[in-house]
N, C-alpha and C positions, 0 to 999 in steps of 0.2 A: 449313384454308379458303381459295379462291381470295376475293381483295378486287375490289372492282368495279373498282377501279384495273388492278391485276393482270389481270384479263380484259378491259379496253379494250386493256392494252397487249398481249395476244395477239392478239386481233381486228387492231391495227394493223399487228400485225408480219408476217398472213398474208391477211388479207380486206379489199376496197375498203370505202372507210367512204365513206356521202353526208354532205356536210358540208348541214345546213339551218340553219344559224343565223349567216345574213349580218346580222342585225341587229346579233349582238354582236360581230363585224368581221368584214371580207371579204377575201380574200386580197390582198393585191397586185398589180395588175397587171404581166406582165412586163415592159412598155413602161417604167413607172414606175420598175421595179427598175435598168431600164440605165438609164436618166435618171440616177438619184441615185449610180451606182456612182462618174464622173469624180471625186464632190465627197467622198468618201472620200481617196481619193490623188491626188496629180496638181496638182488642181484644191478645194485643203483650205484655200483663206485666210479668214482673219478677215475678212466684209465689212467690219467698222469698220476695216481697214487701210488704209492708202494705199499701198502698191506695186500690183503688178500681179496678186498671186496674190488681194489683197483686192478691188480693182478690178472682177476677175473674177467672185468671189464675190459681190460687191453688183449684178452687173449681171443674175447669175443669178438672186438674189432679185426684181428689179424683174420681170423678166420671168415669171416663176411669178407675183408679183401679178398682175399683165395677165390672167394664162391665167384665174385664179381670179376677179377679178372679171368677165370678159368670160362667162365659163360661166354667173351666177347676175345679170348685168345690173346689177351695180354699179360705184361707182366707185373705182380702184384704191387711191387716198387713205384710202378707207374700210376698207382690209382690213386687220387687225392680228392679228400671228402668237400664236399662245400655244400649249399643249402639249396642248393638244383642245379639245372643247367644255366639258368641266368646269370647266377653268381659266375661260374666256371666261366661263361662265353664273356664276362666282364673281366674276369680274372687275367684273360689270354689276351683282348685286345688292347686291355690297358695297360698290364703287365711286360707286355712284349716291348712296349715303346721305350722303356729304363734301357735295353740292351745296346739297341744300336742308333745312335740320333742320325748317322747321315744316311739314311734311309726314311723318307718321307712319306712313303705311299703306300695304301692299305686299297686292297683289292675286294669287294664282296658282289655279289650277286643282286640282281634288282628284287629278291622276291625272299631276302633274311626276313628271319624273325624277330621284335620289334627289341629282344635283349641283344643283340647284333647290330642291329639298326643304332640305337641307343649311344651304345659308347662311343661307335664309329662317329656320329654325330659330334660327339663330345671333343674328340680328336680331331674333327675338320675344324671346331671352334681354337682348336689350340695350332692349328697352320697345320695339319696333316692334309694330305692330299688322298679324299677318300673317293674312289671311283666304282661303279657299278657295271658288272658283267649283265648283259642283256638276255632273256630267255625266249624261247621258241612259243609261237600259240601253244606246243604241246607243255610249257611249262619247263622245260629242260635247259638247261645252259647253254647260251651259245660258245664252243670251244673256240671256233675261228675269232670270234670277238676276243676271248679271255685270252690266245696268244696274242694280239695287238695291244691289250692292256697291261700284261703283266708283263713288265719289264724289270731293268739293273737297279730302277731306283726303288721296286717292290718292298716291302718290310714284312707285311702277309697278305697271303690269300685266306679270304674266309666265306667256306662254304657252306650251307646246311646238306646232310644227308639224304633228308626226304621233308617235304616240304609240308608243313602243318598243315595246310589248308587245301591241297590239292591231291596230296599225300607221292608227288612226281618224286621217283628218285634220280639223285646226281651221279655224275660222272668224277664223283671224288678223287680216285685214283690218278685219273687223267690229269687232272687239276692240279692234283699234289707233286706231281712229278712235272709239272710247267710251272709250278713254283721253284720248285727245288732248281729248275734247270737256270733259274735266274737268279738263285741264290737266298731266293725268298721261304717263310714259312708258308706252313698250311695249318689251319685249323678248321673243324667241322663241326657245326653244332647236331648231332646225331640224337636230339632230344628225343624224336617221333621214333626211330630205329628201332630201338631196346625192346627186346622181347618180339617182334614184330616180322623181322627180317634177321638172316643170317651175318654177326657181324664176326670179323675174322683178324685182329689188328697184330696178330704175331709176324704176317711178311707183309703188311701194308705199310705204306709209305705215310701216314696221316702223320702229323707232329702232336698234334693237340686234338678231342675230340670228347665233347661235354655231353652228358647223360643227366635227366631226372629221373628217379625213383617212381616216381607216381603216375609216371606214361607206360609203368611197367607192371602194374597190380603190385607197388611196393609204397609206402608212406610219402604224404605232401609233405616239402620244404626240405629235402633230402636230395643230394646227387653226389655228380663225379668228375671230376676232369681227369681224360688218362692224356699225361702228359710225359713223353716218350724220354727215356732217361738222357739221350744224344743230344737233346736239345736242350731240356727243361734246366739244367743249371746254368748255361750260356745264353739263353735266350731270355728266361722269363725272370721275373721278378714280383714280387707281390705288393698288393695294392694295401691292404691290414697290416700292423702290426702288432703283436703282443707277445703271446707264451711261446712261438715257435712251433708249434704241432703243423703237422705234417709235410715235414721238413721245412717249414718256414712259410710256406707257398701260402699257407691257409691257417694263420692263429687262431684258437678260440676252444674252451672244453669240446669235446667232442659230444656228438649227439647219439650216442650210444643204442638206445632202442631202434631209432631209425636207421643207421646203420647194421644192425642185425638183420631188419625189418628188408632192408635194402640187399641185404646179402641172399637171404630165403628168397625170394624175388625173382633175382639172378638166377638162382638153382633149378628154379622151377620152369623159368622161360626158357632156360638150357633144353630142361627136360619137357619140355610141352610144344615147343616152338614150331615144330614142322607140323604138328597136328592141328596144332591151332590155326597157322597160317592157310591150311588147305581149308580147313573147315570155313573160317572166318571167309576166305575168298568166294567160296562158293555161296556163301551167304550173302555178298557183294554184289556178286553175279545177279541172284534172284532179286534182290532190291531194284536193282538198275533196270533187268529186265523188264519185270511187275510195273515200276514206276512208268517208263516210259511208254509203254500198252495201254497204261491208262491214262497217260498225258501226254500224248505225241508229240507234242511241242519241246516238251523237256529234253535238255542236252547235257549231256555228260562228260564236263572239264576234262580235259588231256585224257581222254577215255581211251587213247592208242598210245599212251607214254606207260613205260615203267613206271606203276604204283604199290605203295604200300597194300599189302591185300584187304585192309579193311576200311580202305577214305576213300568214300565219293565225295565230288562237289558237282552239286544239281542245279541248272538253271530253269527255273521255269518263267519264259519267257511274261511279260505285266504282271506277275505277282511278287510284290513285295517280300522280300524274305523276311525282315521285321516282322511283317504285319502275318507270313504265314507262321513263323515259329508263334509269334502272342496268339494265334487263334486256335493252333495243336499242341496243347496243352499237355498231353499225353504221349506226346513223342520232344524227345529231348533231343536236339539239334542244337545247329550255332552259324553262324554268320563268320566267315573267317575264324582267326584265333581267339582263343576265350580272352586274351589279355587286350585284345579292343575290339569286343565285341560291342562298349559301351557308346564306342564310337560311330556317330553318323558318316561319317567318309565312307566311301565304297572302297573295298579290300586292295590296299597297294599290288598285293599277289597277281590278283585277276588285269587289272587295271595293265600291269607290265607284262602279261600274256596277251595283250590287245581285247581283250572283250571292253565292249564301252559300260559307261557308268549305268546307265538301265539296265546290262545284263549283269554287271558287279553285282547291282543292290538286287538282284533276283536270284541270288543264287544264295543256296544254305549245301550246309558240309554235314554230311552224316557218316559221324566215324563208330567201325562195328569193335567189340572186343571179344576177349575169352568169355566172358558170359553172357553174349549174346546166342538168341535161340532161332530157331525157326518160327515159332508163334509171335516171335518181336519183332518179325520181320514183317510177316501178314500183318499184323495190328497196324503196325508204321504205314504201309502202304496206304491200308486202309482209312487211316485219319488223314494223312496230307492229302492225297487224293479228295478225297472229302474236303476238308478242308478248301482246295484249289477252286473245285467247283463251286461251293460258295463265294468264293471270292471274285470268281468269274463273274 
């Protein structure tokens, strides 16, 4: 009997595969790869070294830090490199608990990524009061409920900027203002926003913002935390200790090639964002319209809510999402977050939005990116609709 893995391998060997899983990861831009290559050999110095190769590496990091900051309207001094948004989220959520022990309440949303839920579960085990803000059926934070939950005992509010499953955009500025009124800090997991929607932190009241490079055509295993100067030194402590790099917040030898790649990825995103967003949003509309025309029972989740331009979460009633994915090996899609796709449990995000377990289990995520073409959309629509007809 041929397994799904073997079938996928056969497809990859001889058939074009359409990649519609850009929320899980994006391919590295060619310019990013080219920028990184010299720093693996030749320009391979440790940026903490004082010799010529070390100084060269340190300058490359400084240039990348400036490019990153410019792309999101931040101060370069506020950019702290990490291994990705997961580490950045953990650094903020666990690191802030060392600052003010009299506040023992953390407020998050019910649809956060597991990299926020995980450290919050750890804090709950240590006696912290972790409470969740509900969302509407459209996947948007309930601000009225938030006003009730955020109080004078709150240490921090953490709400993602854009949901990784549905693409819904959250009112983070309003939530940050709400947190500040109560004397609490505000953290935003913005991993899905980089390179997809405009980000301007210069006039923002967000205190901590987490990013991953591989969501924006950069390399995997690198990201950064924007920790605003006005709160970083008084509210945040490291959770790892060692060499003192990154102002002591994140010690360890810096990953020079990946940092250089991230700087280039952010530079490209700043240049291409407007055109990318317009073109990708148009392709997504074509994808949704075509699938709903061919499969009338299909339902686009959160279709009326503000969303990332390339994210669509679609429910095909009566069609198990895992079966649809397995029987459509020419289309790369997913069920919910890539971090939890191996779990048999329905998406906690979709359940929080009011979908039934059956509906959640029949929902797949398709996420478009810079390199998605009209032909990709046509092929995906044809393959998905054919599979659904064969299952039905």
